[in-house]
N, C-alpha and C positions, 0 to 999 in steps of 0.2 A: 736282197737275196736271203732266203731262209733255207734250212735243211728239212727234208721230209723225214718220214719214219725210218727209211733205210740209211739215212746219214748222207745221202747225196744232196747236192745243191738243187733247190727248186726255185723257179722264177717267182711263183706266187705262193702266198700262205694257203694252207689247206682250207677246204670249205668249212665254214662255221667258226673259224678262228678270226676274231676281230683284229683288224689292222690298226684302226684308230681307237685308242683306249682313253677314256676320260673325255675331256672337252676338245672338240675339233677347233683348235685356236686359229688355224689357217683359214678354214672355211668361215668361221665366225667373223674374223677380221675382213675377209673378202666381201662378205655380205654387208657388213657395216660400211666399208668404203664404197661399195656400189650404191648404197642408199644415200650416203652423204654426197657423193659426186653427182647423183641424180638431181638433188635440189640445188647444189652449187652451180650446176651447168646453166640453170635459169635463175640465178640469184637475184636478178632484178625483180622477178616475180615472187620469189619465195622468201627473200630477206628484206630487200629495200622497199618494196611496195607495201608490205605490212607495217614496216616502221613509219613510212610516210602517212599511211592511213591512221595509225594510232596517234601520230603527232597532230593530225587534223582534229581528232577528238579533243585533244588537250587545248588546241587553239579555240575551238568552238565553245567548249564548256567554260573555259577561262573567261572569254569575252562575254558570254551570256550570263554566267553565275558568279564570276569572281571579281566583279567590279566593287568599288567602294571599300576596298580593304577587307573583304569578307574573310573570316577565318573559320576553320573547322578543325576540331581537336587541337586548338591552340596554334595552328599554323595557317599560312595563306592557303586559299582554296587550291591554287595551282600545285602547291607542294603536297596537299592532301590527295589530290586525284592522280598525280603522276605515278606513284607506285602501283596503284590498281591498274592503270592502263598498261604499264610495263608487263606485269604478270598476266594480264588478260591477253595481250598479244602473244606471249610465250605459250599459253595454254592453247589458244586457237590454232597456232601454227604447229604445235605438237600433234594435235588432232588431224590437221590437214595432211601432215606428212605420213603418219602411220595408217590413215584411212585410205591412202592411195596405193600403197605397196601391193597388197594381194588383190585388190579390186581391179587394178589395171592389168595384172597378169591374167585374171579370169576372163576379162573382156577381150584382151588381145590374144588369148590362147597361149601365153608364155608362162603360165603358172607352173608348168613342169620344170622351168629353170630354177624355181625355188624349192620344189618338192623333191626333185631327183637327186640333188647333191647329198652327200652323207652328213646332213645336219639334223640333229634331233629337234623336236618341237620346241624345247627350251632354248636351243641355240638360235633357231629361226626367230623366235619371239624376242630374244635378247638383242639380236642384231638390228631388227626393225625398231624396237623401242629406243635403243641407244642412238640411232640415227635421228629419230624424231626429237629426242631430248637435245641432241646437238643442234638441230635447227632452232629449237625453242631458245636455247642459250644464245645463239647467234642473233636472233631477232631481239631478245631481251637486251643484249649489250648494245645493239644498234639503236633501239628506242631510247635507252637510258642516255646514250651519248647525245642524241638529238635533243632530248628534254633538258639535259644539263645546260645546254646553251640557251634555253628559253628563259626570258626574264621572269623573275619572281618564283622560279622553281629551284628548290634546294633538295638535293639527293644525298645529303649527309647521312651516313649509316649509323644508327644507334645500336643495333644488335645484328652482327654479321651472321650469326647462326640462324636467325629467323629468315633473313633474306635468302640464304642458301637453302635451308630446309624447305620452306614453303614454296620457293621457286621451283625446286626440283620435284617436290611432291605434287605440285599443281601440273607441271609438265608431264610427269609420269601418269597421273590420273587421266589426263586427256589423251595421252599416247595409247594407254590401254583401251580407253573407249573407242579411239580411232581404229585400233587393230581389231577389236570385236566387231565394229561396223564393217571393216574391210572383209571379214570372214562372212558376215551375214548378207551384205549387200550383193545384189545381182546386176545392178546398173548404177550409173552415176546419180540418177534421180533418188535412189535410196540413200546414198551418201549425203546428197544435198538436203534431203528431208530431215535427217538427224542433225545436220548443221543448223538449219533454219528453225526447226521446231523444238529442239532440245538444247543444243549448245549455245546458240545466240540468246534465247530467253534467260537461261541460267546465268550467263555472263553479265547481261545487262541488269538483272535483278539480284545481283550479288553484293551490292553496297559499294560498287566502284565509284559512283558519283555522289554518294550520300552516306550518312550514318543511320543505322537502323533504329536508333533511339527516337528519331523523328517520325517513325511510322506508327500506325495503329498497332496495338498489341497482337491482333490476329495476323497482321502482315509481318510483324517481328518473328512470330513463330514460324511462318513460311520461310523467311530468310534464314533462320537458324537451322532449318531442315535442308538448306541448299549447301552442298559441300564446297561450291565455288566461293561462298561467303567466307569460309574459314581460310581458304587459300589466299584470297585477296586481302582480308583483314590481317592475317598473320604476316604476309609479305609487307604490308604497310607498317605493321608494328616494328619490323626490322629497320625501317627508315626513320619513323617518327618517334618510336618508343611509346606510342599510344595506340590503342585499338578498341573498337567497339565490341570485341569478343569478351573483354573483361581484363582482369589483372594478368600478371606474368604467368601465374599458375594456370589460368584458363587458356592462355595462348599455348603453353606447353602441352596441355591436355588436348587442345585442338590439333596440334602437330602429331601427337600420338594417334589420335583418331583417324587422321588422314593416312598414316602409315598402315593401320589396320584395314582401312578401306581399300588401299592399293594392293595389299597382300591378298585380300579376298577377291578383288577384281582380277588380279593377276592369275590366281588359281583357276578362276573360271575361264579366262582366255586360254590358258595353257591346256585345259581340258578340251576346249573347242578345237585347238590346233592338233592335239593328239588324236582326237576322234576323226579328223579329216572331213568334218561336216561342211558341205558346200565347197570343198576344195578338191577332193579326190573323186567325186561323182561325175 
C-alpha cells in the first residue's frame, strides 16, 4: 500500500514508478530453482548417466593405454587421465543444460514464461548460468567419487585453488556457449550440430588423454589455441602439481586468460539477450 499525490492510500504505485529496485532476488531465485529442479527431475539422465559414460572412458583408455605401469607426468596413466575426464564431463553437461533452456521454450511456445516476468537480461542470464554450473558441479562430484574407487587412480589434490578455479571457469565457459547456442538455434538439430562439430572435437583434442609435448610442433600450436586445453591442463595441475601448460606462473596466466575470455563471451551473450534477437520476434 502506497500513498498517491493527494495523500490518500493507493493500491498500486503510480505509473512509471518502479516497484522492484535493484536486483529481483525473488525472481532470480525462482528461475534458478526452476532450472535446477528441471534437471534433477531426470537426474538419471542428467547426472548419473554422464558420470557412467565418463567412467567408461576411464576404463577403456586405462585398459588400452595404461598397461605395463605406464606413467605420464610422473604418475600412473589412470591418475593422469582422471582429472581431464572429470572436468570434461563438467563442461559438456554445463553446455547441455544452458543450451536447452531457451531453445525448448522457443520450440514449445513457452518462451514467454521466461521473457514476461520482471527479470532483466542480466538476471535471466545469471539464473540460467548458475543452474548450468550447479549441474556441472554435481556431475563432477559424482564422476570424482566413482573414479576415486577405481584401482590405480589417485585424486589427491595438490593445489585446491587450481581445481576450483579451472573447474568453475571451464563450466562457465561452456555454460555461456550453451546459452548463446540456445539463443541462436531454431531447432534441436542446430544444437546438436554445435555439440558434434565444435564441442566434441575441442574436448577430445584438448590434451585429455595425452600431453601435447608428444605432438608435432604444428599440432602443438593448434592445441595451445584451444581454450579447452587450458581448462583441462589447469584442472589437472590442481591434482598432480604438474601440467603441460608450463610452470606455476604459466598456469596462473592461463587462469587469467580464461577469466578474460569468459568476461568477453559473457558481454556478448548479455548483448544478445538484451537485443531480444530470435527471442522476441
